[in-house]
C-alpha positions in Angstrom: -42.0 -16.9 51.6 -41.8 -20.6 51.7 -38.8 -22.0 50.4 -41.1 -24.3 47.8 -42.7 -21.8 47.0 -39.7 -19.2 45.7 -38.0 -22.0 44.2 -41.2 -22.4 41.9 -41.3 -19.0 41.1 -37.4 -18.4 40.0 -38.0 -22.0 38.0 -41.1 -20.4 36.2 -39.0 -17.1 35.7 -36.2 -19.0 34.4 -38.4 -21.0 31.7 -40.0 -18.0 30.8 -36.6 -16.1 30.1 -35.3 -18.9 28.4 -38.4 -19.1 25.7 -38.4 -15.1 25.1 -36.6 -14.0 21.9 -33.0 -13.3 22.4 -32.4 -9.8 21.0 -31.1 -9.5 17.5 -27.6 -8.7 16.9 -27.3 -5.5 15.3 -26.6 -5.9 11.4 -23.8 -4.0 9.9 -24.2 -1.5 7.6 -22.8 -3.0 4.5 -20.4 -1.2 1.8 -19.3 -1.7 -1.5 -18.1 0.0 -4.8 -18.3 -0.4 -8.6 -16.9 1.4 -11.4 -16.8 1.8 -15.5 -14.3 3.0 -17.5 -16.2 3.3 -20.4 -19.0 0.8 -22.4 -18.7 0.4 -26.4 -17.8 -2.2 -29.0 -15.3 -3.9 -26.9 -14.5 -7.4 -28.6 -11.8 -10.1 -28.0 -11.0 -10.2 -31.1 -9.9 -6.9 -31.5 -7.8 -6.9 -27.8 -4.5 -8.3 -27.6 -3.3 -9.9 -24.3 -1.5 -7.2 -23.2 -3.9 -4.3 -23.5 -6.7 -6.7 -22.0 -4.3 -7.1 -19.0 -3.3 -3.4 -18.9 -7.2 -2.2 -18.4 -8.0 -5.2 -15.9 -4.8 -4.2 -13.7 -6.0 -0.3 -13.8 -9.5 -1.1 -13.1 -8.3 -3.0 -10.3 -5.9 -0.5 -9.1 -8.9 1.6 -9.0 -11.6 0.0 -7.3 -8.9 -0.8 -4.6 -8.1 2.9 -3.8 -12.2 3.3 -3.1 -12.6 0.0 -1.3 -9.7 0.6 1.0 -11.3 4.1 2.2 -14.7 2.6 2.7 -13.3 -0.8 4.8 -11.3 2.1 7.0 -14.7 3.9 7.5 -14.1 6.7 4.9 -17.2 8.4 3.4 -18.6 7.4 0.0 -17.6 10.8 -1.3 -14.0 10.3 -0.6 -14.1 7.0 -2.3 -15.8 7.9 -5.4 -13.3 11.3 -6.0 -9.9 9.3 -5.0 -11.2 6.3 -7.3 -11.9 8.3 -10.5 -8.6 10.3 -9.8 -6.9 7.2 -10.6 -8.5 6.8 -13.8 -8.4 10.3 -14.6 -4.2 9.9 -14.0 -4.4 6.8 -16.2 -3.7 7.2 -20.1 -5.9 4.1 -20.9 -9.0 6.2 -20.3 -10.6 9.1 -21.7 -11.0 11.1 -18.8 -7.8 13.4 -17.7 -4.7 12.4 -19.2 -5.4 10.4 -22.3 -8.8 12.1 -22.9 -9.7 12.3 -26.6 -9.3 15.8 -28.8 -11.9 17.7 -30.3 -11.9 18.8 -34.1 -10.1 21.9 -33.0 -7.2 19.4 -31.7 -7.7 20.6 -28.0 -8.8 19.0 -24.5 -12.4 19.5 -23.1 -13.1 18.0 -20.0 -16.1 17.2 -18.2 -17.0 15.8 -14.7 -20.1 15.3 -12.0 -20.5 14.5 -8.4 -24.0 13.9 -6.5 -24.3 13.2 -2.9 -26.8 11.0 -1.9 -27.1 12.3 1.6 -27.8 15.4 0.7 -28.7 15.5 -3.1 -26.1 18.2 -3.5 -24.3 18.2 -6.6 -21.5 19.7 -8.7 -20.3 19.7 -12.5 -18.0 21.0 -14.7 -17.9 21.2 -18.5 -15.4 22.2 -21.0 -12.2 22.6 -18.8 -8.8 22.2 -20.8 -6.5 22.8 -17.4 -7.9 21.2 -14.5 -5.8 17.8 -13.6 -8.5 16.2 -11.8 -12.0 17.4 -13.2 -13.8 15.1 -10.7 -12.3 17.1 -8.1 -13.4 20.4 -9.4 -16.6 19.2 -9.5 -16.9 18.6 -6.0 -15.6 22.2 -4.9 -18.5 23.3 -7.0 -20.9 21.5 -5.0 -19.5 22.5 -1.6 -18.0 26.0 -2.2 -20.0 27.7 -4.6 -24.0 28.6 -5.0 -24.1 26.7 -8.4 -24.4 23.4 -9.8 -22.8 23.5 -12.6 -19.7 26.0 -14.2 -17.7 25.6 -17.4 -15.0 26.7 -19.5 -12.6 29.6 -18.1 -14.8 30.6 -15.2 -14.7 26.8 -14.2 -10.7 27.0 -14.4 -10.7 30.2 -12.4 -12.7 28.7 -9.6 -10.8 25.4 -9.6 -7.5 27.5 -9.2 -9.1 29.6 -6.6 -9.9 26.4 -4.7 -6.1 25.2 -4.7 -6.8 22.4 -7.2 -4.2 21.4 -9.3 -3.9 23.3 -12.8 -1.9 21.7 -15.9 -1.0 22.8 -19.2 -3.5 21.2 -21.5 -0.4 19.6 -23.4 -0.4 17.3 -20.1 -3.4 15.5 -21.5 -2.2 14.7 -24.6 -1.1 11.2 -25.7 0.0 10.1 -29.3 -3.1 7.3 -29.2 -5.8 10.1 -28.8 -3.4 12.3 -31.5 -3.7 9.5 -34.1 -7.3 8.7 -33.6 -8.6 12.3 -34.4 -6.3 12.1 -37.5 -7.9 8.4 -38.3 -11.5 10.1 -37.5 -10.9 13.5 -39.6 -9.9 10.8 -42.8 -12.7 8.8 -42.2 -14.9 11.8 -42.5 -13.7 12.6 -45.9 -14.3 9.1 -47.4 -17.9 8.6 -49.1 -17.8 5.3 -48.2 -15.9 3.9 -45.0 -15.0 0.1 -44.4 -17.0 -1.7 -42.0 -13.5 -1.6 -39.7 -13.4 2.2 -40.0 -17.1 2.3 -39.0 -16.6 0.0 -35.8 -13.4 2.6 -35.1 -15.7 5.2 -35.6 -18.3 3.9 -33.3 -16.0 3.5 -30.8 -15.0 7.1 -30.4 -18.0 7.9 -28.5 -16.9 6.1 -25.5 -14.7 5.7 -22.7 -16.0 8.0 -20.1 -15.4 6.7 -16.4 -17.5 6.7 -13.4 -17.7 5.3 -9.9 -20.4 4.5 -7.1 -19.8 3.8 -3.9 -22.2 3.3 -0.5 -20.2 3.6 2.9 -20.7 2.2 6.3 -22.9 5.3 7.2 -25.4 4.2 4.5 -24.7 7.0 2.3 -24.3 6.9 -1.5 -22.3 8.8 -4.0 -21.4 8.8 -7.5 -19.4 10.6 -10.1 -18.7 10.6 -13.6 -15.6 12.3 -15.5 -15.0 12.2 -19.6 -13.2 13.9 -22.3 -15.9 13.5 -24.2 -16.0 12.4 -28.1 -13.6 12.1 -30.7 -13.4 14.9 -33.3 -16.3 17.0 -31.2 -17.6 20.3 -32.4 -18.9 23.2 -31.4 -18.1 22.8 -27.4 -20.1 19.7 -27.5 -21.4 18.3 -24.3 -22.4 15.0 -23.3 -24.2 13.4 -20.6 -21.5 13.1 -17.9 -21.5 16.7 -16.6 -25.3 16.3 -16.7 -26.9 15.7 -13.0 -29.7 13.0 -13.6 -28.3 11.8 -16.8 -24.6 10.8 -16.6 -24.7 11.1 -12.8 -27.0 10.6 -9.8 -27.3 9.4 -6.2 -29.6 9.5 -3.4 -29.8 7.4 -0.3 -33.6 6.6 -0.5 -32.4 4.3 -3.6 -29.2 4.4 -5.5 -26.1 5.8 -6.9 -25.7 5.6 -10.8 -22.8 6.6 -13.1 -23.5 6.3 -17.0 -21.3 5.9 -20.1 -22.3 6.0 -23.7 -23.9 7.9 -26.4 -24.3 11.1 -24.7 -27.2 12.5 -26.5 -29.2 9.6 -25.9 -28.6 9.6 -22.2 -29.3 13.1 -21.9 -32.8 12.6 -23.8 -33.6 9.7 -21.4 -32.4 11.4 -18.2 -31.1 7.8 -17.4 -29.4 8.0 -14.2 -32.4 9.9 -12.5 -34.5 7.4 -14.5 -33.1 4.5 -12.5 -33.6 5.5 -9.3 -37.3 7.0 -10.1 -38.1 3.5 -11.4 -36.7 2.3 -7.7 -38.7 4.5 -5.9 -41.8 5.0 -7.5 -42.6 1.2 -8.9 -40.2 -0.7 -6.5 -38.1 -1.8 -9.2 -34.5 -3.4 -8.1 -31.6 -1.7 -9.2 -31.1 -4.6 -11.4 -34.6 -4.4 -13.0 -34.7 -0.6 -13.4 -31.4 -0.6 -14.9 -32.2 -3.4 -17.7 -35.6 -1.3 -18.3 -33.9 1.9 -19.1 -30.5 0.8 -20.9 -32.7 -2.3 -23.0 -35.8 -0.5 -23.4 -35.9 3.3 -23.2 -32.3 4.3 -24.6 -32.0 1.4 -27.1 -35.4 2.3 -28.3 -34.3 5.9 -29.1 -31.1 4.5 -31.1 -28.7 5.1 -28.7 -26.5 2.5 -26.6 -23.8 2.5 -23.7 -23.9 1.2 -20.0 -24.3 2.0 -16.6 -22.8 1.1 -13.1 -24.5 1.3 -9.7 -25.2 0.5 -6.2 -28.3 0.7 -4.1 -28.3 1.3 -0.4 -28.3 -2.5 0.5 -25.1 -3.0 -1.4 -27.1 -4.4 -4.5 -25.5 -3.7 -7.7 -26.3 -3.0 -11.4 -23.7 -3.3 -14.4 -26.0 -2.9 -17.2 -25.0 -2.1 -20.8 -26.5 -2.9 -24.7 -23.0 -2.8 -26.2 -20.3 -5.6 -26.7 -18.5 -4.8 -23.4 -17.9 -2.3 -20.6 -14.8 -1.9 -18.8 -15.9 -2.2 -15.1 -15.3 -3.8 -11.7 -17.0 -4.3 -8.0 -15.9 -4.7 -4.8 -18.6 -6.1 -2.3 -19.0 -6.0 1.3 -16.9 -9.1 1.8 -13.9 -7.4 -0.1 -14.7 -10.0 -2.9 -13.4 -8.1 -6.5 -15.0 -8.7 -9.8 -13.3 -7.4 -12.9 -15.0 -7.8 -16.2 -14.6 -6.3 -19.9 -16.9 -8.4 -22.2 -20.5 -8.1 -21.9 -20.8 -12.3 -21.6 -18.2 -12.5 -19.0 
């Protein structure tokens, strides 16, 4: 072949190769984690600087545990479980140690977990001796044919799985004992002061929860609670109810709820957010606003949710004056908030 022709062909191919679009670098799957420590009438004027600092530090400690797991390639399930452990072990929150007391002056703990990849779920309700109820919920999911266990049977199952069992007194704190006494005294009053009504309203809240997205694109959510102060008749709220207090689906989002549980059950809050995303194409923020501000509020309920979608977008939505909450995004940026207007 003539050299000039060969040179021309080489120049042509070089020109073509330069104009062809370069293959895109693969985009790394984002990770993220979000938590709550309860929603309710949380007002600046009622919060001391020391108490506020303690809550912010506890939220940061908890979420950093989960983020470290995700950053190092761990699963969303492990991140949710270990993060909630920190809050269950803290007397600041109404879950595990520091849980509220029933009318009978006992502890009744509830928890649930859902795996967004498989839609497997587990829950426990009304237990009194399981140190970390969220782990019991996961054991129900992984090692039983059931979704929910309750009471003595749930405790026997947890012990058989090797989970740590404690005496009920482990969970008691002076703060919760005093709260129960105050609630019972207020119940006997024909007319409660505005301050007492505010205090009574606050006794419905304090649930903890976490939702996470891992590097494999898997979502998970978990929720744990002591329920409502002075609750009677083995009352169970939304926290252990899959679809109400907890839901996760890789196709959409992972959600954990906190608030007045009866209304969250009736509104099927966590699943409804996912359904609005799946069937109507709403973003997680849009869906959370609809469910909390339109559906729950119109029924007369209040509370909040935290959630993360399969792209790492988040929602922190509430119709209360505050919600203990924190988030760490894919870049490692930490956000900790308490009040609604932050």
